[in-house]
Backbone as CSV, one residue per row, in Angstrom:
resi,resn,N_x,N_y,N_z,CA_x,CA_y,CA_z,C_x,C_y,C_z
1,MET,-13.387,-12.360,-19.411,-12.472,-12.555,-18.276,-12.247,-11.220,-17.580
2,THR,-12.340,-11.210,-16.297,-12.200,-9.976,-15.527,-10.749,-9.558,-15.452
3,ARG,-10.524,-8.288,-15.018,-9.163,-7.791,-14.877,-8.382,-8.615,-13.865
4,THR,-9.069,-9.072,-12.806,-8.406,-9.889,-11.787,-7.886,-11.179,-12.385
5,HIS,-8.712,-11.816,-13.213,-8.298,-13.062,-13.839,-7.161,-12.841,-14.820
6,LEU,-7.197,-11.714,-15.543,-6.130,-11.424,-16.477,-4.801,-11.227,-15.759
7,SER,-4.833,-10.505,-14.661,-3.595,-10.265,-13.935,-3.064,-11.552,-13.327
8,LEU,-3.971,-12.433,-12.913,-3.553,-13.711,-12.366,-2.871,-14.555,-13.430
9,ALA,-3.464,-14.609,-14.626,-2.863,-15.388,-15.702,-1.490,-14.846,-16.057
10,ALA,-1.367,-13.510,-16.098,-0.076,-12.906,-16.403,0.948,-13.248,-15.331
11,LEU,0.495,-13.247,-14.075,1.391,-13.568,-12.970,1.867,-15.012,-13.066
12,ILE,0.948,-15.911,-13.403,1.290,-17.330,-13.513,2.354,-17.544,-14.576
13,VAL,2.163,-16.902,-15.743,3.129,-17.047,-16.825,4.476,-16.470,-16.411
14,ALA,4.469,-15.335,-15.744,5.715,-14.708,-15.319,6.480,-15.575,-14.335
15,LEU,5.748,-16.337,-13.537,6.379,-17.205,-12.539,6.777,-18.549,-13.131
16,GLY,6.466,-18.743,-14.395,6.834,-20.026,-15.014,5.754,-21.057,-14.873
17,GLY,4.496,-20.638,-14.666,3.403,-21.595,-14.532,2.636,-21.690,-15.819
18,SER,1.428,-22.245,-15.724,0.576,-22.378,-16.895,-0.789,-21.825,-16.571
19,ALA,-1.535,-21.502,-17.577,-2.867,-20.976,-17.360,-3.767,-22.063,-16.802
20,ILE,-4.975,-21.685,-16.426,-5.908,-22.643,-15.845,-6.038,-23.833,-16.770
21,GLY,-5.892,-25.021,-16.200,-5.833,-26.231,-17.013,-7.176,-26.871,-17.236
22,GLY,-7.158,-28.189,-17.307,-8.328,-28.974,-17.642,-7.867,-30.044,-18.592
23,PRO,-8.666,-31.075,-18.795,-8.243,-32.174,-19.669,-7.790,-31.679,-21.037
24,GLY,-6.569,-32.032,-21.407,-6.045,-31.664,-22.715,-5.656,-30.213,-22.864
25,ALA,-5.582,-29.447,-21.776,-5.241,-28.035,-21.867,-3.828,-27.853,-22.411
26,THR,-3.621,-26.771,-23.147,-2.322,-26.484,-23.733,-1.500,-25.619,-22.790
27,PRO,-0.271,-26.043,-22.469,0.577,-25.247,-21.584,0.905,-23.895,-22.211
28,VAL,1.042,-22.873,-21.367,1.389,-21.541,-21.843,2.897,-21.393,-21.970
29,ILE,3.640,-21.934,-21.029,5.091,-21.806,-21.029,5.729,-22.921,-21.845
30,ALA,6.737,-22.591,-22.635,7.408,-23.570,-23.488,8.359,-24.423,-22.657
31,PRO,8.529,-25.695,-23.059,9.461,-26.559,-22.331,10.866,-25.978,-22.218
32,SER,11.343,-25.291,-23.258,12.684,-24.709,-23.201,12.788,-23.667,-22.092
33,ASP,11.714,-22.933,-21.860,11.710,-21.956,-20.773,11.696,-22.658,-19.416
34,VAL,11.032,-23.804,-19.351,11.028,-24.586,-18.112,12.439,-25.046,-17.794
35,TYR,13.156,-25.532,-18.804,14.537,-25.971,-18.588,15.385,-24.833,-18.031
36,ASP,15.195,-23.632,-18.585,15.968,-22.481,-18.115,15.675,-22.197,-16.642
37,LEU,14.405,-22.283,-16.258,14.034,-22.048,-14.864,14.657,-23.092,-13.941
38,LEU,14.618,-24.345,-14.364,15.153,-25.419,-13.539,16.677,-25.351,-13.458
39,ARG,17.314,-25.092,-14.580,18.782,-25.036,-14.593,19.298,-23.858,-13.764
40,SER,18.704,-22.699,-13.952,19.168,-21.528,-13.206,18.919,-21.697,-11.714
41,GLY,17.789,-22.315,-11.368,17.500,-22.555,-9.951,18.488,-23.523,-9.337
42,ASN,18.828,-24.580,-10.085,19.788,-25.544,-9.569,21.175,-24.916,-9.409
43,GLN,21.534,-24.009,-10.317,22.831,-23.342,-10.195,22.888,-22.484,-8.933
44,ARG,21.795,-21.836,-8.601,21.755,-21.041,-7.359,21.900,-21.957,-6.146
45,TRP,21.283,-23.140,-6.215,21.400,-24.113,-5.127,22.859,-24.557,-4.948
46,ILE,23.532,-24.814,-6.047,24.932,-25.239,-6.002,25.813,-24.123,-5.429
47,ASP,25.539,-22.899,-5.866,26.351,-21.752,-5.452,26.038,-21.259,-4.046
48,GLY,24.943,-21.759,-3.463,24.543,-21.267,-2.155,23.938,-19.877,-2.197
49,SER,23.330,-19.543,-3.336,22.749,-18.209,-3.500,21.247,-18.284,-3.772
50,CYS,20.572,-19.220,-3.129,19.131,-19.395,-3.356,18.357,-18.127,-2.990
51,GLU,17.323,-17.858,-3.776,16.497,-16.680,-3.568,15.176,-17.013,-2.877
52,ASP,14.962,-18.293,-2.597,13.733,-18.746,-1.923,12.481,-18.170,-2.578
53,ARG,12.389,-18.352,-3.867,11.268,-17.785,-4.626,9.938,-18.438,-4.257
54,ASN,8.909,-17.610,-4.237,7.535,-18.074,-4.042,7.349,-18.861,-2.744
55,THR,7.926,-18.377,-1.680,7.805,-19.060,-0.388,7.162,-18.181,0.686
56,ASP,6.688,-16.987,0.326,6.141,-16.086,1.341,4.648,-16.318,1.552
57,SER,4.088,-15.631,2.501,2.677,-15.806,2.852,1.748,-15.372,1.727
58,GLU,2.169,-14.387,0.957,1.338,-13.923,-0.158,1.191,-15.018,-1.207
59,ARG,2.290,-15.721,-1.459,2.245,-16.813,-2.427,1.356,-17.948,-1.917
60,ARG,1.471,-18.255,-0.648,0.625,-19.313,-0.089,-0.845,-18.955,-0.210
61,ALA,-1.180,-17.708,0.092,-2.570,-17.265,0.010,-3.079,-17.297,-1.426
62,ASP,-2.224,-16.893,-2.363,-2.621,-16.856,-3.768,-2.919,-18.255,-4.302
63,THR,-2.023,-19.202,-4.011,-2.240,-20.559,-4.512,-3.392,-21.255,-3.808
64,ALA,-3.623,-20.909,-2.546,-4.757,-21.494,-1.833,-6.077,-21.037,-2.434
65,GLN,-6.127,-19.795,-2.882,-7.364,-19.247,-3.430,-7.537,-19.553,-4.908
66,ASN,-6.443,-19.511,-5.665,-6.542,-19.605,-7.118,-6.057,-20.924,-7.712
67,GLY,-5.602,-21.830,-6.865,-5.203,-23.140,-7.352,-3.735,-23.211,-7.733
68,GLN,-3.307,-24.411,-8.118,-1.909,-24.652,-8.460,-1.718,-24.695,-9.968
69,HIS,-0.571,-24.208,-10.391,-0.239,-24.196,-11.817,1.250,-24.525,-11.984
70,PRO,1.659,-25.721,-11.611,3.078,-26.072,-11.676,3.590,-26.143,-13.118
71,PHE,4.831,-25.718,-13.312,5.394,-25.745,-14.663,6.193,-27.006,-14.931
72,ALA,6.411,-27.840,-13.906,7.115,-29.113,-14.107,6.604,-30.145,-13.126
73,CYS,6.532,-31.365,-13.609,6.181,-32.502,-12.758,7.469,-33.302,-12.554
74,VAL,7.882,-33.477,-11.302,9.145,-34.132,-10.992,8.870,-35.452,-10.280
75,ILE,9.294,-36.553,-10.902,9.201,-37.870,-10.267,10.605,-38.236,-9.815
76,THR,10.802,-38.330,-8.529,12.132,-38.627,-8.019,12.055,-39.578,-6.840
77,CYS,13.215,-39.971,-6.339,13.299,-40.947,-5.258,12.794,-40.352,-3.943
78,ALA,12.411,-41.237,-3.047,11.939,-40.805,-1.734,13.083,-40.452,-0.793
79,ASP,14.317,-40.571,-1.253,15.498,-40.299,-0.434,15.411,-38.901,0.190
80,SER,15.600,-38.840,1.508,15.441,-37.564,2.232,16.530,-36.553,1.927
81,ARG,17.571,-36.968,1.218,18.669,-36.062,0.890,18.423,-35.259,-0.388
82,ILE,17.203,-35.367,-0.913,16.852,-34.616,-2.127,15.685,-33.676,-1.808
83,PRO,15.950,-32.480,-1.311,14.873,-31.517,-1.057,14.461,-30.847,-2.369
84,VAL,13.521,-31.436,-3.066,13.284,-31.128,-4.484,13.090,-29.640,-4.764
85,GLU,12.164,-28.983,-4.063,11.927,-27.564,-4.342,13.189,-26.731,-4.109
86,ARG,13.948,-27.048,-3.082,15.172,-26.288,-2.804,16.249,-26.561,-3.844
87,VAL,16.304,-27.791,-4.329,17.285,-28.150,-5.359,17.121,-27.267,-6.591
88,PHE,15.884,-26.867,-6.890,15.604,-26.010,-8.040,15.337,-24.563,-7.626
89,ASP,15.467,-24.267,-6.357,15.198,-22.928,-5.821,13.819,-22.425,-6.246
90,ARG,12.843,-23.273,-6.056,11.462,-22.916,-6.372,10.627,-23.009,-5.108
91,GLY,9.383,-22.548,-5.202,8.551,-22.491,-4.013,7.179,-23.100,-4.193
92,VAL,6.216,-22.517,-3.502,4.857,-23.049,-3.452,4.206,-22.984,-4.832
93,GLY,3.669,-24.122,-5.280,2.908,-24.157,-6.528,3.735,-24.214,-7.794
94,ASP,5.069,-24.283,-7.690,5.912,-24.288,-8.888,6.117,-25.685,-9.464
95,LEU,6.296,-26.673,-8.573,6.613,-28.028,-9.000,5.586,-29.015,-8.466
96,PHE,5.194,-29.951,-9.318,4.293,-31.031,-8.925,5.182,-32.239,-8.655
97,VAL,5.451,-32.516,-7.386,6.476,-33.491,-7.009,5.853,-34.819,-6.588
98,ILE,6.374,-35.897,-7.173,5.935,-37.252,-6.844,7.174,-38.027,-6.413
99,ARG,7.119,-38.618,-5.226,8.298,-39.291,-4.695,8.009,-40.754,-4.406
100,VAL,8.927,-41.599,-4.859,8.834,-43.036,-4.622,10.238,-43.609,-4.763
101,ALA,10.586,-44.562,-3.928,11.917,-45.160,-3.988,12.217,-45.670,-5.389
102,GLY,13.366,-45.285,-5.923,13.757,-45.731,-7.259,13.082,-44.991,-8.392
103,ASN,12.325,-43.928,-8.067,11.584,-43.140,-9.063,10.941,-44.021,-10.149
104,VAL,10.203,-45.041,-9.694,9.609,-45.997,-10.623,8.246,-45.516,-11.113
105,ALA,7.919,-45.912,-12.330,6.653,-45.508,-12.947,5.570,-46.541,-12.641
106,SER,5.190,-46.637,-11.381,4.132,-47.561,-10.974,2.778,-46.983,-11.373
107,PRO,1.715,-47.801,-11.375,0.392,-47.283,-11.747,-0.061,-46.089,-10.907
108,SER,0.195,-46.119,-9.599,-0.225,-44.995,-8.754,0.574,-43.737,-9.079
109,VAL,1.860,-43.903,-9.376,2.683,-42.755,-9.772,2.180,-42.185,-11.090
110,LEU,1.900,-43.049,-12.054,1.439,-42.587,-13.357,0.086,-41.888,-13.261
111,GLY,-0.739,-42.319,-12.310,-2.010,-41.630,-12.106,-1.788,-40.182,-11.701
112,SER,-0.807,-39.944,-10.847,-0.489,-38.577,-10.426,0.106,-37.771,-11.580
113,VAL,0.966,-38.413,-12.375,1.546,-37.733,-13.530,0.450,-37.350,-14.525
114,GLU,-0.489,-38.248,-14.738,-1.603,-37.958,-15.647,-2.391,-36.739,-15.191
115,TYR,-2.575,-36.610,-13.884,-3.285,-35.432,-13.354,-2.515,-34.162,-13.681
116,ALA,-1.201,-34.197,-13.491,-0.379,-33.020,-13.777,-0.421,-32.668,-15.261
117,VAL,-0.309,-33.688,-16.104,-0.239,-33.471,-17.545,-1.579,-33.046,-18.124
118,ASP,-2.629,-33.749,-17.751,-3.913,-33.555,-18.416,-4.790,-32.497,-17.767
119,HIS,-4.656,-32.287,-16.470,-5.525,-31.332,-15.778,-4.814,-30.046,-15.392
120,LEU,-3.512,-30.138,-15.119,-2.767,-28.935,-14.747,-1.950,-28.385,-15.915
121,ALA,-1.999,-29.068,-17.048,-1.296,-28.631,-18.269,0.189,-28.409,-18.013
122,THR,0.805,-29.325,-17.278,2.228,-29.225,-16.990,3.028,-29.611,-18.230
123,PRO,3.900,-28.713,-18.733,4.561,-28.973,-20.018,5.777,-29.891,-19.957
124,VAL,6.363,-30.081,-18.770,7.561,-30.908,-18.663,7.390,-31.928,-17.547
125,VAL,7.682,-33.183,-17.862,7.715,-34.257,-16.868,9.165,-34.691,-16.733
126,LEU,9.685,-34.633,-15.516,11.087,-34.953,-15.270,11.207,-36.172,-14.358
127,PHE,11.822,-37.229,-14.871,12.197,-38.374,-14.042,13.628,-38.137,-13.576
128,MET,13.819,-38.034,-12.256,15.130,-37.681,-11.726,15.647,-38.743,-10.760
129,GLY,16.699,-39.448,-11.181,17.376,-40.383,-10.295,18.428,-39.651,-9.482
130,HIS,19.211,-40.388,-8.728,20.270,-39.734,-7.954,21.415,-40.706,-7.697
131,THR,22.576,-40.168,-7.408,23.750,-40.985,-7.143,23.533,-41.800,-5.873
132,GLY,24.111,-43.001,-5.869,24.023,-43.851,-4.685,22.618,-44.247,-4.295
133,CYS,21.750,-44.449,-5.274,20.350,-44.803,-4.976,20.277,-46.193,-4.345
134,GLY,19.694,-46.274,-3.157,19.595,-47.546,-2.444,18.694,-48.548,-3.135
135,ALA,17.606,-48.064,-3.731,16.681,-48.979,-4.418,17.343,-49.599,-5.637
136,VAL,18.054,-48.788,-6.398,18.768,-49.309,-7.569,19.892,-50.235,-7.126
137,GLY,20.582,-49.875,-6.053,21.640,-50.731,-5.529,21.115,-52.084,-5.107
138,ALA,19.935,-52.100,-4.487,19.328,-53.366,-4.073,18.980,-54.227,-5.275
139,ALA,18.505,-53.605,-6.339,18.193,-54.353,-7.557,19.458,-54.949,-8.166
140,CYS,20.555,-54.200,-8.127,21.820,-54.675,-8.689,22.410,-55.812,-7.861
141,ALA,22.176,-55.773,-6.545,22.692,-56.826,-5.672,21.980,-58.145,-5.887
142,GLU,20.765,-58.077,-6.431,19.979,-59.262,-6.777,19.748,-60.188,-5.578
143,GLY,19.600,-59.583,-4.417,19.280,-60.375,-3.237,17.788,-60.629,-3.137
144,GLU,17.401,-61.460,-2.210,15.982,-61.778,-2.026,15.298,-60.652,-1.271
145,MET,14.160,-60.217,-1.770,13.393,-59.134,-1.153,12.079,-59.671,-0.603
146,HIS,11.576,-59.012,0.412,10.325,-59.427,1.024,9.350,-58.253,1.090
147,GLY,8.089,-58.578,1.238,7.075,-57.548,1.391,6.856,-56.758,0.109
148,ASN,6.285,-55.571,0.256,5.967,-54.744,-0.901,7.209,-54.203,-1.603
149,ILE,8.319,-54.125,-0.870,9.536,-53.608,-1.506,10.004,-54.521,-2.629
150,ALA,9.653,-55.796,-2.554,10.031,-56.729,-3.619,9.395,-56.319,-4.942
151,THR,8.127,-55.899,-4.898,7.435,-55.446,-6.109,8.092,-54.202,-6.662
152,LEU,8.484,-53.299,-5.772,9.135,-52.063,-6.197,10.470,-52.353,-6.869
153,ILE,11.281,-53.215,-6.245,12.592,-53.540,-6.806,12.450,-54.263,-8.141
154,ASP,11.414,-55.067,-8.293,11.183,-55.765,-9.559,10.991,-54.786,-10.715
155,SER,10.528,-53.574,-10.402,10.326,-52.560,-11.438,11.642,-51.979,-11.934
156,ILE,12.721,-52.240,-11.192,14.046,-51.717,-11.557,14.920,-52.795,-12.188
157,ARG,14.649,-54.052,-11.856,15.509,-55.158,-12.288,15.762,-55.226,-13.795
158,PRO,14.809,-54.827,-14.669,15.068,-54.962,-16.111,16.335,-54.266,-16.602
159,VAL,16.834,-53.258,-15.868,18.011,-52.526,-16.347,19.318,-53.110,-15.810
160,VAL,19.235,-54.032,-14.862,20.439,-54.503,-14.167,21.397,-55.235,-15.117
161,LYS,20.866,-56.113,-15.932,21.725,-56.899,-16.836,22.507,-55.992,-17.775
162,GLU,21.838,-55.004,-18.343,22.511,-54.078,-19.258,23.533,-53.225,-18.512
163,ALA,23.189,-52.820,-17.286,24.113,-52.014,-16.488,25.398,-52.784,-16.205
164,LYS,25.258,-54.052,-15.885,26.439,-54.873,-15.606,27.283,-55.067,-16.864
165,ALA,26.623,-55.208,-17.998,27.362,-55.372,-19.252,28.120,-54.094,-19.603
166,CYS,27.489,-52.945,-19.415,28.141,-51.663,-19.717,29.309,-51.418,-18.770
167,ALA,29.091,-51.679,-17.487,30.146,-51.457,-16.501,31.313,-52.396,-16.716
168,ALA,31.050,-53.609,-17.163,32.110,-54.589,-17.395,33.036,-54.140,-18.517
169,GLY,32.500,-53.369,-19.444,33.326,-52.882,-20.538,34.238,-51.743,-20.148
170,GLU,33.968,-51.118,-19.005,34.743,-49.963,-18.577,35.581,-50.246,-17.341
171,LYS,35.141,-51.180,-16.520,35.810,-51.446,-15.253,36.300,-52.886,-15.192
172,SER,37.040,-53.185,-14.143,37.499,-54.550,-13.920,36.313,-55.454,-13.696
173,SER,36.436,-56.678,-14.131,35.352,-57.638,-13.959,35.281,-58.174,-12.540
174,LYS,36.271,-57.833,-11.716,36.267,-58.303,-10.337,35.113,-57.685,-9.572
175,LYS,34.562,-58.444,-8.665,33.431,-57.959,-7.885,33.937,-57.162,-6.683
176,ASP,34.650,-56.072,-6.944,35.120,-55.239,-5.862,34.184,-54.052,-5.693
177,GLU,34.485,-53.236,-4.709,33.602,-52.114,-4.382,33.501,-51.115,-5.523
178,ALA,34.626,-50.866,-6.194,34.634,-49.898,-7.291,33.775,-50.358,-8.458
179,SER,33.885,-51.642,-8.825,33.103,-52.137,-9.953,31.620,-52.168,-9.621
180,GLN,31.288,-52.471,-8.374,29.887,-52.475,-7.968,29.312,-51.068,-8.023
181,ALA,30.099,-50.075,-7.612,29.649,-48.679,-7.668,29.415,-48.259,-9.114
182,ALA,30.271,-48.732,-10.023,30.110,-48.407,-11.434,28.834,-49.020,-11.990
183,ILE,28.523,-50.223,-11.563,27.289,-50.884,-12.002,26.067,-50.108,-11.535
184,VAL,26.079,-49.712,-10.262,24.933,-48.964,-9.714,24.781,-47.625,-10.428
185,ALA,25.899,-46.945,-10.678,25.839,-45.648,-11.365,25.234,-45.788,-12.753
186,GLU,25.643,-46.828,-13.466,25.093,-47.056,-14.802,23.622,-47.451,-14.721
187,ALA,23.281,-48.238,-13.719,21.885,-48.657,-13.548,20.988,-47.475,-13.195
188,VAL,21.500,-46.520,-12.441,20.728,-45.319,-12.111,20.332,-44.591,-13.394
189,ARG,21.297,-44.436,-14.309,21.012,-43.757,-15.580,20.018,-44.558,-16.416
190,LEU,20.288,-45.851,-16.556,19.407,-46.694,-17.366,18.005,-46.758,-16.781
191,ASN,17.907,-46.752,-15.463,16.597,-46.808,-14.825,15.775,-45.563,-15.131
192,VAL,16.415,-44.406,-15.135,15.703,-43.175,-15.491,15.137,-43.293,-16.901
193,GLU,15.964,-43.739,-17.833,15.505,-43.867,-19.222,14.413,-44.929,-19.350
194,TYR,14.564,-46.012,-18.603,13.572,-47.092,-18.644,12.219,-46.614,-18.114
195,GLN,12.229,-45.869,-17.005,10.976,-45.396,-16.414,10.300,-44.347,-17.299
196,ILE,11.107,-43.564,-18.008,10.537,-42.603,-18.963,9.734,-43.345,-20.024
197,ARG,10.320,-44.376,-20.592,9.644,-45.133,-21.644,8.435,-45.871,-21.087
198,ALA,8.575,-46.402,-19.868,7.457,-47.115,-19.255,6.279,-46.178,-19.030
199,SER,6.551,-44.924,-18.677,5.462,-43.975,-18.426,4.635,-43.728,-19.677
200,ILE,5.286,-43.749,-20.827,4.583,-43.532,-22.092,3.876,-44.804,-22.543
201,GLU,4.542,-45.938,-22.379,3.955,-47.203,-22.813,2.770,-47.627,-21.956
202,GLU,2.786,-47.254,-20.674,1.746,-47.706,-19.754,0.632,-46.691,-19.536
203,SER,0.760,-45.500,-20.104,-0.258,-44.466,-19.883,-0.676,-43.827,-21.203
204,PRO,-1.855,-44.145,-21.710,-2.348,-43.485,-22.925,-2.501,-41.975,-22.748
205,VAL,-2.775,-41.529,-21.526,-2.920,-40.087,-21.275,-1.587,-39.377,-21.500
206,ILE,-0.515,-39.914,-20.927,0.804,-39.321,-21.113,1.234,-39.459,-22.566
207,ALA,0.969,-40.617,-23.159,1.322,-40.840,-24.563,0.644,-39.820,-25.468
208,GLN,-0.619,-39.524,-25.185,-1.356,-38.551,-26.006,-0.744,-37.165,-25.886
209,ALA,-0.374,-36.784,-24.659,0.229,-35.464,-24.446,1.570,-35.349,-25.160
210,VAL,2.347,-36.432,-25.152,3.636,-36.432,-25.849,3.420,-36.398,-27.361
211,ALA,2.480,-37.198,-27.845,2.198,-37.243,-29.285,1.697,-35.891,-29.790
212,ASP,0.914,-35.202,-28.971,0.373,-33.883,-29.351,1.410,-32.775,-29.239
213,GLY,2.522,-33.061,-28.594,3.535,-32.024,-28.387,3.232,-31.116,-27.215
214,ARG,2.255,-31.484,-26.381,1.917,-30.667,-25.214,2.883,-30.880,-24.062
215,THR,3.494,-32.060,-24.012,4.348,-32.414,-22.882,5.608,-33.098,-23.383
216,ARG,6.735,-32.787,-22.739,7.987,-33.480,-23.012,8.429,-34.189,-21.739
217,VAL,8.900,-35.417,-21.909,9.339,-36.231,-20.777,10.858,-36.347,-20.844
218,VAL,11.525,-35.890,-19.803,12.988,-35.829,-19.812,13.549,-36.498,-18.559
219,GLY,14.876,-36.669,-18.537,15.513,-37.338,-17.416,16.719,-36.572,-16.902
220,ALA,17.058,-36.818,-15.640,18.219,-36.184,-15.026,18.677,-37.020,-13.842
221,ILE,19.892,-36.748,-13.371,20.436,-37.427,-12.202,20.978,-36.374,-11.238
222,TYR,20.562,-36.456,-9.990,20.991,-35.516,-8.963,22.179,-36.074,-8.202
223,ASP,23.213,-35.267,-8.044,24.406,-35.668,-7.297,24.229,-35.278,-5.833
224,LEU,24.165,-36.273,-4.962,23.918,-36.004,-3.547,25.015,-35.142,-2.921
225,ALA,26.254,-35.312,-3.368,27.380,-34.600,-2.759,27.481,-33.147,-3.224
226,SER,27.399,-32.928,-4.524,27.590,-31.579,-5.068,26.295,-30.782,-5.183
227,GLY,25.158,-31.493,-5.234,23.883,-30.810,-5.439,23.597,-30.507,-6.891
228,GLU,24.493,-30.923,-7.771,24.340,-30.617,-9.199,23.440,-31.631,-9.881
229,ILE,22.658,-31.149,-10.826,21.791,-32.009,-11.628,22.416,-32.194,-13.001
230,ARG,22.601,-33.451,-13.371,23.132,-33.778,-14.700,21.962,-34.179,-15.586
231,TRP,21.756,-33.416,-16.630,20.636,-33.661,-17.526,21.015,-34.717,-18.552
232,LEU,20.142,-35.674,-18.736,20.377,-36.724,-19.719,19.892,-36.267,-21.087
233,ASP,20.506,-36.810,-22.119,20.064,-36.494,-23.479,18.610,-36.941,-23.654
234,GLU,17.842,-36.086,-24.269,16.439,-36.425,-24.504,16.346,-37.550,-25.533
235,GLN,15.566,-38.553,-25.236,15.427,-39.686,-26.146,14.653,-39.249,-27.392
236,PRO,15.252,-39.391,-28.570,14.656,-38.810,-29.778,13.407,-39.516,-30.291
237,ASP,13.179,-40.752,-29.857,12.075,-41.525,-30.433,10.843,-41.576,-29.532
238,LEU,10.764,-40.712,-28.528,9.650,-40.803,-27.587,8.308,-40.482,-28.243
239,ARG,8.316,-39.569,-29.182,7.050,-39.250,-29.859,6.582,-40.439,-30.701
240,ASP,7.523,-41.108,-31.352,7.169,-42.312,-32.111,6.649,-43.394,-31.171
241,LEU,7.278,-43.497,-30.009,6.819,-44.470,-29.010,5.404,-44.148,-28.555
242,ALA,5.126,-42.866,-28.377,3.786,-42.444,-27.972,2.761,-42.785,-29.045
243,MET,3.103,-42.530,-30.306,2.190,-42.841,-31.405,1.939,-44.342,-31.482
244,SER,2.984,-45.125,-31.247,2.837,-46.578,-31.264,1.930,-47.043,-30.127
245,THR,2.068,-46.416,-28.975,1.224,-46.772,-27.830,-0.242,-46.493,-28.116
246,LEU,-0.487,-45.416,-28.831,-1.869,-45.006,-29.110,-2.469,-45.727,-30.312
247,ALA,-1.641,-46.350,-31.130,-2.137,-47.020,-32.334,-3.056,-48.173,-31.950
248,PRO,-4.161,-48.334,-32.684,-5.070,-49.457,-32.390,-4.341,-50.787,-32.505
249,LYS,-4.549,-51.610,-31.524,-3.902,-52.925,-31.534,-4.688,-53.882,-32.414
250,GLN,-3.987,-54.600,-33.269,-4.633,-55.584,-34.128,-5.057,-56.786,-33.284
251,PRO,-6.309,-57.200,-33.418,-6.758,-58.365,-32.639,-5.980,-59.609,-33.022
252,GLU,-5.625,-60.354,-32.023,-4.889,-61.584,-32.278,-5.860,-62.667,-32.748
253,VAL,-5.549,-63.237,-33.905,-6.396,-64.287,-34.471,-5.829,-65.635,-34.049
254,ALA,-6.647,-66.394,-33.402,-6.193,-67.709,-32.939,-5.916,-68.604,-34.141
255,GLN,-4.773,-69.215,-34.104,-4.406,-70.124,-35.189,-5.027,-71.500,-34.928
256,VAL,-6.035,-71.838,-35.743,-6.715,-73.123,-35.598,-6.121,-74.097,-36.597
257,GLU,-5.556,-75.146,-36.076,-4.938,-76.136,-36.946,-6.020,-76.895,-37.720
258,GLU,-5.856,-76.902,-39.018,-6.832,-77.588,-39.864,-6.685,-79.097,-39.699
259,LYS,-7.771,-79.726,-39.385,-7.756,-81.174,-39.193,-8.010,-81.865,-40.529
260,LYS,-7.062,-82.686,-40.892,-7.224,-83.416,-42.145,-8.007,-84.698,-41.879
261,PRO,-8.906,-85.064,-42.806,-9.678,-86.308,-42.616,-8.756,-87.517,-42.609
262,ALA,-9.015,-88.409,-41.681,-8.186,-89.617,-41.574,-8.435,-90.537,-42.758
263,ARG,-7.381,-91.158,-43.214,-7.526,-92.105,-44.315,-8.160,-93.385,-43.802
264,ARG,-8.977,-93.970,-44.596,-9.632,-95.217,-44.213,-8.682,-96.362,-44.509
265,THR,-8.176,-96.966,-43.466,-7.264,-98.097,-43.632,-7.705,-99.228,-42.734
266,GLY,-6.977,-100.296,-42.816,-7.272,-101.440,-41.968,-6.583,-101.357,-40.626
267,PHE,-6.013,-100.168,-40.318,-5.291,-100.000,-39.064,-5.864,-98.820,-38.281
268,SER,-5.813,-98.909,-36.993,-6.250,-97.801,-36.146,-5.172,-97.546,-35.116
269,PRO,-4.951,-96.271,-34.734,-3.890,-95.946,-33.784,-4.191,-96.504,-32.417
270,ASN,-3.125,-96.867,-31.695,-3.308,-97.271,-30.305,-2.548,-96.318,-29.412
271,THR,-2.657,-96.473,-28.129,-2.083,-95.527,-27.180,-0.578,-95.599,-27.120
272,SER,0.018,-96.669,-27.603,1.466,-96.797,-27.543,2.148,-96.102,-28.702
273,GLY,1.396,-95.521,-29.603,1.972,-94.796,-30.716,2.155,-95.655,-31.938
274,GLY,1.935,-96.952,-31.825,2.070,-97.814,-32.984,0.729,-98.000,-33.660
275,ALA,0.574,-99.056,-34.424,-0.694,-99.315,-35.086,-1.114,-100.734,-34.781
276,THR,-2.398,-100.886,-34.539,-2.937,-102.211,-34.213,-3.824,-102.673,-35.355
277,PRO,-3.591,-103.890,-35.866,-4.451,-104.384,-36.958,-5.902,-104.406,-36.499
278,ARG,-6.789,-103.966,-37.365,-8.204,-103.985,-37.050,-8.823,-105.183,-37.744
279,ARG,-9.530,-105.968,-36.961,-10.126,-107.186,-37.531,-11.272,-106.815,-38.459
280,VAL,-11.242,-107.356,-39.655,-12.276,-107.084,-40.647,-13.221,-108.268,-40.717
281,THR,-14.489,-107.946,-40.535,-15.498,-109.014,-40.576,-15.778,-109.418,-42.025
282,THR,-15.769,-110.695,-42.264,-16.026,-111.196,-43.629,-17.231,-112.129,-43.599
283,ALA,-17.595,-112.578,-44.774,-18.724,-113.492,-44.891,-18.460,-114.801,-44.184
284,LEU,-17.203,-115.220,-44.170,-16.847,-116.469,-43.505,-17.100,-116.379,-42.009
285,ASP,-16.883,-115.193,-41.438,-17.121,-115.020,-39.992,-18.594,-115.115,-39.666
286,ARG,-19.416,-114.725,-40.611,-20.835,-114.712,-40.307,-21.465,-116.102,-40.489
287,ASP,-20.772,-117.007,-41.179,-21.321,-118.356,-41.395,-21.264,-119.152,-40.128
288,GLU,-22.330,-119.812,-39.832,-22.351,-120.695,-38.644,-21.937,-122.091,-39.061
289,HIS,-20.986,-122.631,-38.345,-20.529,-123.978,-38.671,-21.033,-124.933,-37.616
């Protein structure tokens, strides 16, 4: 490796990136260091003291020539009130951002996540919901949807029943504005956790990275008003879930009902469910009179 390449790798690590990736590449930066970068950046955003890191022309030229090495993959809502790079006070090439209403783990989204995990060696995957999410609110309202948005909302509906049950235990059962807001807030959290699990269950590539310890999948919720990110507790069983996803599936054996030989009787079944006497030919029948 030339001196130029060595200095580039050192620069990438210093900026919180990873070395040149490729399928199954091992990230250089630890997930705990990624959390520190994201948390400190978000605090600067809240305080109004952003440093606009990695946003100059030199950074643009460097990433254009040497490629991208993001240290986190962020799947979040398409809501225009979430300027993702600014929320974390990061710049060009730092974050691999995927945006879709409701931050759902659709096949196309998972394809992009797989690229980040397996080819860019991104050590942290973050599913980030936000307060007052319209897509989650629509799922909670359970109204009729049309067009492609119906498919998107269907990806969120599995959490609605649990969200309503949780909110009912804390708020009035009346269908007022406050109780509805509580349901949506709970559904936003549950949806983040649900999409995290779906990403592992539906993607062997992501499951392999989690099982190997190369990637951690975490969740958070962004507050539109304060700009603060609330980090959710990491689900402790995700590695077990990944191992289960990768385990060979046992082939399903069709249960064939054993047919017992019919008893020889003087009766045969008829279509009405009863039995019809069967006429037995005897010697007397064969005699001509």
